[in-house]
NULUMVEX-993066 format. One record per residue: residue in one letter; x, y, z of N, C-alpha, C in turn. Coordinates in steps of 0.1 Angstrom, whole numbers, plus 5000, padded with zeros to 4 digits. Layout:
N
AXYZXYZXYZ...
This chain:
635
M500849885000500050004999500950125001S500350244997501150354995501050455007D502050525010502150615021501950765015E501150845022501150985016502051065024T502851145017503751245023503751385016S503551495024503451615017504651675013F504751725000505751804996505251924988S506052004983505552134977505352104963R505451984957505151964943504751824942R504251794931503651664928504751574923R505451484931506751424928506651274933V507151184925507251054931508551034934L508750984947510050984953510550834954Q511750804959512050664962510950574968L511050464963509750374967510350244973T509550174982509750054986508449984986G508549854982507249784978506449854969A505049874971504249944962504450084962G505250134971505750284969505250374978A505950484979505450604986505350724976V504250784976503950884966503651034973A503951124965503751254970502251304971A501851384981500451454981500151514968G498851524964498351584953498251734954L499151814950499051954949498651994934P498252124932497852164919499052144909F498552104897499552084887500252204881A499752324885500352444881501652464887A502052394897503452424904504352344897R505252414892506352334884507852384886P508252354899509552384903510652304896G510152184892510952084884511652134873L511052214866511752284854512852364857A512852434869513852514873515152414877A514752304884515752204886516552154874S515952164863516752114851517152234844G517052354849517452464841516652514830D515452454829514652484817513352574820T512952634811511652714810510552624803P509352644804508352574796508752584780A508952734778509252764765510452674758A511452664766512752584763512352444759V511552394769511152254768510452224754A509252314753508552304740509352314728A510452414729511152424716512052314713R512352234722513152104720512451984718A511151994720510151884718510451804704T510451674705510751594691509951474694H509651414682508851284680509651164682G511051174684511951054684513251094691L513951004695515251014702516250904695S517650944694518450844691519650884698V520750794701521850824710522750924705F522950924692523951024686523151124675G521751134678521251244672520551214659D520751104652520251094638519051014640L518051054633516750984632516450954616K516050844613515650804600514250854596Y513250864605511750894602511551044607P510851104599510451244601509351254610P508951364614507751374624506451324618A506251334604505151294598505051164593F505951064596506050944591504750864593T504350774585503150694586503450554591H504550494588504850344594506250334592F506750224600508150194598508250114584D509450134578509550074564509449924564Y509849854574509749724575508349654579A507449744581506049704585505249724573N504249634572503149654560501949694565P501449834563500349884567499049824561A499049744550498049674543497949544548A498649494559498549354562497249324569P496649214564495449184569495449134584K494449144591494349114604493648984607G493848934619493248794622494048684623G493548554625494348444625495248424638V496048304637496748264648498248244645F499148304653500548274651500948194662S501348064661501847984669503147914669F503947924680505347894679505947854693Q507147814692508047804705508847944706A508948004717509648134718511048114715P511748184706513048174703513948254711Y513448364718514148454727513248494738W513748544749513048574761513748684770F513048744780513648854786513448844802Y514248894810514048914824513848764830N512748744837512448604843511748514835Q511548544822510948464814511548324811N510748214810511248084807510548014795P511347974786510647934774510147784774Q510347714785510047574788508747564798T508547654806507447644815507047794822F506047804829505647924835504947904847N505147994857504247974870503948124875T504148234867503748354871503448444859F502548544859502548644848503248764852N503848784861504748904865506148874861S506448934849507648914840508749024844F508449104853509249224857509949214869I509949094875510749084889511548954887L512348944897513248824897512548694899K511548694909510948574914510148504902G510048394903509248314893509648284879D508848204871509148194857507848234848A508148354842507048414835507048354820P505948354812505948314799506448434790P507348394779507748484770506548574763R506748684759506048794754504948844763M505148834776504248914785504349064781E505549104777505949244773504949304762L504249204754503249264745502049304750C501849284764500749324772500949484777F502149524776502449654784502949754772D502349874773502849984765504050054772T504850104764505950194768505950334763L506750424769506550574764506850574749M507850494743508250514731508550364725L508650344712508950224706510250224698R510950124698512150104689511850084674A512650164666512750114652513750024650W513449904644514349814644515349804631D515049904623515849934612516950044614E517050094627518050194631518750134644P520050174645520750124657520150124671D519450234673519050274686517650364688A517250414676516150514676514950464682V514250554690512850524695511950644690Y510650604690509650694685508350694694G507750804695506550804704505550704703L505150644715503950554716503050624727V503150594738502350664750502750814750A504050834749504450974748504351024733E503651144731503651194718504751274715S505551324725506751404722507651384736V508951424733509851424744510851544741S511351594753512251704752513351674761A514551674757515851664765516451794769S516951804781517651904785518951924778E519552054780520752064772521951964776D521851914791522851834795522451694793N521251664788520651534785520551454799N520251524810520051464823518551464826H517751544819516251554821515551544809F514551444810513751414798512251444801T511651524794510251574796509351504786F508451414791507551334782506251394783T505651414771504151464770503351334766I502451304776501651164774500351214764R500051104756498951114747497651124757P496751214755495451214762494651084760E494851024748494150894743494550774750A495750784756496350644760495450594771R495250464771494350404781494950254784F494650214796494650084802493550004797H493749874797492649784792491249804799D491349864811489949874818489350004814G489950094805489450214800489950334808S490750304820491150424827492450494819K492650604820493750674814495050644819I496050644809497550644814497850784815T498350814828498750954831500150954835A500651084838502051104841502351044854E501251024864501350964876501750824875D501150754864501350604863502850594857V503350674849504650664843505650674854A505450784862506450824873506550704884F505250654888505150554896505850424891S505750404879506350264872507750274873M508350384869509750404869510450374883M509850434893510450424905510150294912L508950224909508750104914509749994909L509950004895511049924888512349944894K512850074897514050084904514050014917A513150034925513049964937512949824938D512049764931511649614931511649534917G512049594907512149534894513249434893H513149334883514149244879515549324879P516549254884517949324883518149394870M517849324858518149364845517349514843L516249544851515649654850515949754861S516149704872516249804883517949844884Q518949774881520249814882520449934873P520249924860520350054851519850174857L518650154864518050274869518650344881R519750294886520650354896520850504894S520950544881521250674878519850754877L518750694878517550784878517250824892T517350954894517251014907515751044911D514951074901513651114903512651104890A511451084893510451084883509351184887E509151304880508451424885507251444877V506051454884504951484875504551634876L504451674863504251834863502951844859S502151764854500651774849500151654847E498751624845498351504841498951424830H499551504820500051454809501551484807T502251524817503551574816504351514829V505351434824506251364835507751394830V508651424839509951444838510951334844L511751274838512751184843514051254845H514451244858515851304861516851214862F517851224857519051134858520351214864D521251154871522151204878523551244871G523451214857524751244848525651134848T525451014855526350904853525750794844Q524550824838523950724830524550714816A524550594810524750584795524050664787R524550724776523650794767522350724762Q522450574762521350504756520350474768L520650504781519750454791518350524790P518350664787517050724787516150644774L516850624764516150564753515550434756E516350354763515950214767514750224778V514950314787513750344797512550384789A512650464779511550504771510950394763G511850304758511450214747511150084752S511550034766511349914770510849874782Y510849994791510249984804508750014804P508149894810506549904809506049994818I504950054814504150144823502950074828F502850074842501950014851500950104855S499850044859498750134866498950144881K499250274883499550304898498250264907R497150284902495950244910496050084914Y496349994902496349854904497349824913Y498749874911499749814920499949894933T499049984937498950024950497849934958A497149854949496149764956496649614956Y497749594947498249454947499649464948E500349354955501749364957502449334944F503349424941504149404927505149294929K505749274940506749174941506449034941Q505149014942504648864943504448794929S504948664928504448594917502948564917T502248574906500948554905500448504891L499448424891498848374878497548454876T497248564882496248654878496848754869P496248754856496748854846496648984851P497749064850497649214856496849294846L496549414852495949524844497149574835S496949584822497949644813497349734803S498249774793497749864783498149824768G498849724767499549694753498549634743P498949614732498049544721497449414724Y498149354732497549204736497449194751K496449094755496349064768496248914770V496548864782496548724784495148664781G495248554774494048474771493948334777S493548244769493448104773494948064777H495147984787496547914790496447794799A497347724800497547604808499047604813V499347604824500547614829501447514825G502547554820503547454814503247394802R502147434796501747374783501647474772Y500747584774500847694764500047824770I500247914763499648044766499248124754E498048174752497548264743497448404747Y497948494737497848644739496748684729D495748744734494648784725494748934720I494448974709494549104706493349184713V493749304718492749404724491949464715E490649444715489649504706489849664710N489649744700489749874702490949934709Y491949854707493249914713493550054711W493950124720493950274718494950324708G496150244708497250294699497350234686A496250164683496450094668496650194658H496250314658496250404647497450474646L498550454655499750534655500750484645P501550574640502550534630503450414636V503850414648504750304654504050194655R502650184654502050054654501550004641S501450094631500850064617501549934611G500749844608501349734601501849624610Q501649634623502149554633501049494642C501249394650500349334658499149284650N499349204639498349174630497649044634F498048974644497348834645496248864657Q495248804655494148784665494648724678T495548614675496048534688497348504685I498348524694499648484695499648364706R499948244700499948134709501548064711I502048064723503248014726503147864732E503747754726503847634731504947604740F504947524750505947494759506247354759F507647314757507947174757509347164765R509547074775510747064782511746994775E511446924764512446854756512346914740R513446954735513546994722512846904711Q513146764713512646674703511246654703V510646674716509146654716508446784710G509146894711508647014704508747004690F509846954684509946924670508946824664E508546714671507646624667506246704667A505946784676504646854676504546944664F505847014660505747094649505547024635K506046914634505946814624504446774621K503646774632502246734631501446864629G502046974629501147094628500647154640E501047104651500347144665500847304666F501947334662502147484660502847504647L503047624642503247654628504447734624Y505347774635506447854630507547784641Q508747764634509747714643511147774637E511847844647513147904645514147784649E514947724641515647604642517147654647F517447614659518847634664519647514665S519247394660520047274659520447244645S521747254643522247234630522047094626K522047004633521846844630520346844625T519446904633518046894629517746964615W518447084614518147164601518747064589A519847014591520446954580520046814577T519446744586519046594585517546564588E516746654595515546604599514246674593Y514546754585513446834578513246764565V512746634566512446534555511046484557F510346524565508946474568508046514558P506846444558505946454545505546594542A505246684554504846814550505846904543V507146884547508246944538508246904524Q508146774523508246714510507146774500D505946774507504746814497504646964497G505547044502505347184503504447254514R503847184522503047254532503847324542V505147264544505947334554507247384544I507547514546508547564538509747614547R511047604542512147644550512747784544E513047874554513548004548514748044558E515748124551516748174558516648324556F516748394569516548554569517848604575P518348714568519648764574519548824588D520548814596520648864609521648964610G521349104610522349204609522649254623R522249184634522749224647524149174651P524749234660525849174665525549044671S526448934667526048804671526248784686G526948884692527148884707528048764711A527948714724528748624730528048494734Q528448394727527748264729528848174734G528848104745529748024749529647954762W530547864767530447804781531047904790F530247974799530848064808531347994820I532448034825533247974836532948054848N532448004859532148074872533448094880T533848224877535148264884535048294898R533748284903533548314919534148184926R534248074920534747944924536247954925D536947924937538247924938539147844927K538447734924539347654913539347724900F538647814898538447874883539148024884K539748064896540248194897541648214889D542348104886543648114879543348124864P543548224857543248214843544048114835R544948054840545647944832544847824833V544047804844543147684844541947714834R541547834833540447874825540847844810E542147904807542547884792542747734790A543247654799543347504797542147444792L540947484799539647424796539247444782G539647564775539247584762540047494752Y541147434756541947364746541347224745A540447194754539647064753538647044744F538047174739536947174731537347194716D537147084709537447074693536347124685F536447254682535247324674535347264660E536547234654536647204641535947054638W536246964647535746834648534146844651S533746924660532246944662531547004650N532247104643531547174631531347074620Q532446994619532346884608531346774610N531546724623530646604626529346624632L529246734638527946764646527146874641F527846974635527147084630526947104614Y527446994607527346994593527947114585G528947174592529647284586528847404586L527747414594526847534592527247654600Y528247644609528647754619530047804617K530347914622531647984622531847984638R533347984640533647974655533548124661T532948144671532848264678534248304684E534648424680536048464685535948584695S534948654694534948784702533548794709F533548874718532348914726531448994718F531949054708531249144699531149094684E531048964683531048904669530048954660N530548964648529649014636529249164640S530349244643529949384645531249454644E531249604642532349674642533049694655M532449644666533049654679533949534681K534249434672535049324674536549374672A537349334681538849354681539449264670E540249324661540849254651542249314649G543249224648544549274643545249344656E546349424653546849484664546149604669P546149654681545349754687545649894680S544649964677544950094669545450194682D546050324676546450414686545450454695A544150474692543150504700542750414711E542850274706542850164716543850164726L545050174722546150164730546150304741A545650404736545450514746544450474758L543550404755542550344765543250244775L544150164768544750034775545950074783E546750164777548050184784548050224798P547050304802547150344818546950214826Y546550094821546349984829547349874826R548449904820549449804814549849704825D550049774837550549684849549549594855Q548249604850547149524855546649424845L547349424834546849344821547849254817P547449134811548449054805549049114792E550149084789550849134776550049094765S549248994764548548964752547449064748V547049144758546149244754546549354745F548149374744548549484737549049414722G548649304718549049254706547749224698A547849114689546549074682545749004694P544449024692543448964702543548824703V543448774717543348634719542448564710M542748454704541848374694541748234701P540448174699540348034703541247944695P541747834701542647754695541947674682M542747654672542347574661542947454661S542147344660542547194660542747134649D543247014647543446934636542146864631G541146874639539946834635539646684638S540546634647540546494649539646454662G539246554669538446534681539146504693A540446474692541246474704542846504699D542746624695544146694691545246684701R546346604699547246584711548046724712T548346804702549046924704548147014714M546947024712546147104721546047064735L545846924735545846874750547146874757R548446884749549546904757549647054762K549147134753549147284757548347304769A547247234770546247234782547047174793S547747064792548246994804549347094809K550247164801551347254804550747364812L549747424808548947534815548547494829L547947364829547447304843548747284852D549847244845551047214853551547344859E551647444852552047594856551047634867A549847594867548947644877549047564890G549847464891550147374902549347254902Y548747194891548047064892549046964888R548746844895549646724893548746604891R549146514882548446394879548646294889Q547546244896547546144904546646034901G547145914894546345834888545445884877Q544145864880543245934869542746074873E543346114883542946244889543946344887L543446484886544346594885544046674897V545146684905545046734919545646864920G544946954926545447094926546347124938P546747254938547547294950546847274963D545547284963544847264976544547124979G544947024973545046874974543646824969Q542946914963541446864957541646824943P540946734939540946704924540046804917L540346834904539846914897538546864890T537446934894536146874890535446994882V534646954872534047044863532646984861E531547074864530147024861529647134852F529147074839528547144829527047144833L526347264835524847274839524047314826N523047234825522147264813520647214818N519847284809518347244811517747164800T518547114791518147024779519146934776N518646814771519646704767520046744753A519646854746519946874732521446894731F522146964741523446984742524346864744E523746754748524546654754525546594743R525246584730525946534719527246624717I527146754721528046844720529146854731T528446854743529246864755530046744758N529446614754530246494758531546484752P531946514741533246504734534046604742F533646714745534346814753534746754767I533746694773534046614785534946504784A534846434773535946324771537246374771N537446504763538946554763539346604776L538446654784538746694798539146574806K538546474804538846354813540246304808R540646324796541946274791543046364799L542646474803543546564810543646534824G542746434830542546414844541446494851V540846564843539646654850538546564850Q537846564863536546504865535446584861A535146564847534046634842532746564841S531746644840530346594841529346684835L528246624830527046704826525846694836R525346794840524046794849522946854842I522046784839520646834832519746844843V519146974845518147004856516847044849D515747054857514547104852514747254849P513847314841513947474837513847554849S513047534859512947614870514247614880Q514747494882515847474889517147524881Y517147514868518347584860518347724862Q517147794861517147934862517547964876S517047904887517347924900518847934903R519447824898520847794899521747904892L521247954881522048064873521648194882N520648204887520348344894521248344907D521448224913522348224924523848194923Y524048184909525548144905525948024911D525047924911525347784917525647694906F526847704901527247624889528847634886D529347534880530747554875530747624862I530147564851530047614839528647594833A528247714826526747714818526947774806S526147734796526147784783525147914784R525448014776524648134775525148204761R524048274757524348364745523748504748F524648614747524148734751524148814737S522848864734522648934721522749084724L523649144718524049284720523449384711S523149494715522649614706523749674700P523449734687524749784680525049924688T524249974697524650084704524650034721L525750024725525949974739525350064749S524950014760524350104770524550054784D523850094793524350044808523949894810T523349834802523049684803524449624802I525549664796526749594796527349594810L526949684819527249674833526749544840E525649504834525049374841525549244835I526349264824526949144817528449134822W529149254824530549244827530949314839G529949404845530449484856530649404871S531549464878531949414890530749404901K529949514901528849504911527849394905A527549364893526649274890527149124893A528549124894529048984897528548944910Q528249034919527748994933526349024934T525549054924524149064925523348954918P522548874926521848764919520948804909G520948714899520048724888520648804876T521748864876522248944865522948854855Y523248894842523848824833525448814833N525948864844527448844847527648704853I527348604845527248474852528848424853A529648484846531148434848531748494861G531048604867531648664878532748754876I532748824864533948914860533849034869A534949054877535149164886536449214884S536649324876537749374870537749524871P538649604877538649724878538949784863V539749714856539949764842538849754833V538149634836536849624827535749724831D535749734844534849854849535149984844A536250024842536850154836536450154822L536650054814536350044799534850064798L534050004806532650004805532250144807S532850214817532350354819532750434807R533850404800534250484789533150464777I532850344775531850314766530550394768I530150374780528850434784528850604781A530150654784530250804782530650844769S530650744759531050794745530150884738S530750974731530051084726529751074710S530350964706530150934691530250784689R529750724678529650584676531150534674E531950624668533350584666534050574680E533850654688534350654702533850534709M532650504709532050384714532750254708N532850244695533450124690534850094693T535650204695537050204698537050144712A536250204722536250154735535850014736A534949974729534349834729535549734724R536249784714537349694708538449674720A538649784727539649764737539149684749L537749694752537149594761537249444756D536949434744537049294738538449244740R539349314738540749254740540949204754V540549304764540649264778539949134782L538649134778537849024781538348894775R538748894762539348784756540548724763A541348814767542748784774542348724788G540948734793540648684806540248544806Y539948484794539548344794538348314804Y537448404802536148384812535148294805W535448244795534648154786535348064777V534647954772535047874761534047924750P534548004740533548044729532947934721Q531747954717531147844710531047874695W530047914689529747914674528648024672F528548064659527448144655527248134640K526048194637525648204623525048344623N525148414611524348544610523148534601S522348434605521048424598520048344607H518748374604517748304612517248184602T517348064606516847944599515547914605V514447924597513047894600512347814591A511547734598510547644591509147684595I508247694584506947744584505947674578W504947654585503647594578503247694569D503047694556502847784547501347854548V501247924558500047994560500248154564Y501348204563501748334567502248414556G502048544556502748644547503648724556Y504748774550505748854557506448954549P507049064553507649164545508849104539P509249154527510349104518511549114525E511849224533513049244540512849254555P513249174564513149204579514049314583P513649374594514549484600515949424603R516949514602518349464605518649424619Y517949494627518549474642517549384651F516549334645515649254654514849174644F514249054650513448964640512048934649P511249024652509949004658508848954649V508848834645507948794634506648784639E506348774651504948754657504248894656E505149004656504749134655504449184640L505349144632505249184618504549094607W504548964610503948884600502248904600W501748824591500348814591499748684585I498448674587497948544581497548574567D497848464558497548464544496348364544R495048434544493948364547493648254537E493948274524493748174514494548074516K495848074520496747964523496247884535A495947954544495547914558494247824556E493247874549492047794547492347664540K493247674530493747554521494347444530L495047494539495747384549494947374561G493947444564493147424576493947454588K494847544588495547604599495847734600G495847794613496047924615494948014614V493747964612492648054612491648004624
């Protein structure tokens, strides 16, 4: 419940639980503008329909739709699939809560479709956002104060208005009690100030990344203050919450499926940022604990879209009758995003992994060349960088600009940082390359490990054990050869497969030796990199820093990236960071491909070119009614 506290202005202050809110004084009082050094006229003069980190916007104020959306797309039908990506506490294999914005529980993917945000991302630009709930935004000269004007027609699903009070309440609530991926970036949000029913100012302390205000505007949900002062935000619940987005929770069965139904008369359907999007009457997500069970369901037409992540399946198993007679088609769509960091991440919080020589030795036991030839059918490339498939990837000798960032820390860094970047080893493709295993043995010997029978015993007298944690047996065929090579070195290696909820819980608590993860990164880096590589995140449960990286040099480079004033400056700092991370051997890098491989029951229409920086098919595609009726699916 809320506590009422009198102040001289209508301001939402630091919250705990459902929050503490200021007393309601007349909207005419506006001392907040003075705090930002702005007058109403100055705010109005700088008002714009969109924001981008470095000031460039593709779309003018009067644009009618994003180029990658089809405003003539027909409405209706069902889009059914297994979720290929997810956010926050979402789990693609099961769910037990509809609260997707806290750490507790497992939420179904796409709950975010139920909630509107101040602005929406344009996925054909690196970072630009355009007005949704906010019809305009004005940034102060120092970019620390952002004034949003709320559309008067914006509504929650119960018909109540979305007001500045709701926006301010939501931001401070998420700062206090949101999932760490939401709350931690908001450390630099000092205040959310309500100036009128339709005007709210977000105040930052100056330490925020240039992209953070855009991320807050473009991805942070707006909650109903009235609803969440009556209901506890921090609790897991299977009661669908009051929301405002184009979809709402429909039919569902825990652990089996969830349907999101289009909101009739959705208030924002007419806006340019929504034109040609949200075309399906129902979006249905299917849940399977085992990949093969899900694939068999797809073959039978129990769901109609499958993004395939198994190279073996893509190469050998799409030979069932529906493919052969053309009812199921296979397509590859380009993926222009940075491929990011995919690998086995080593939990350096554990004493046995603190020596980088031990971590480097583990990498010599993975034979990618053999795996790609025998397991992946040659479909992948080896991941080399934390910024793969982007201009932020470090290559060759460091530039003068990179060296200028690295030289102050020379005494804290290995010499390898100052030459060509560390690369994963290349094997002879035999599966048990003796040269690589000898190098691994030498590193382990240097770290103080000695062979005693079948065991490799460390300086502490304990045998070196490594457990790979996963939530599916799909990786078993890949991990087992890796384990076999580790055993040749004397490492007691094993694979532990746990259920999805336990897996997520153990990741949140950092209760593992090695776990697989892929981090997809934005082409414009933001505060979220602190949650992946920052020292504070290493000690905060539930962040993406699962390797436990805690380095003052890394922290300093992260700060330089966040403070960059141009894309060139950001890319340079990211390359310097890439060199440092790769030389730390925090992972065993895996593989990537810069395309989406998908199989589709042929009932959908889609734009000829997907946006470069994201692939939200459920929001952009549409039902082809003639095809759907012919196959008797999707309608």
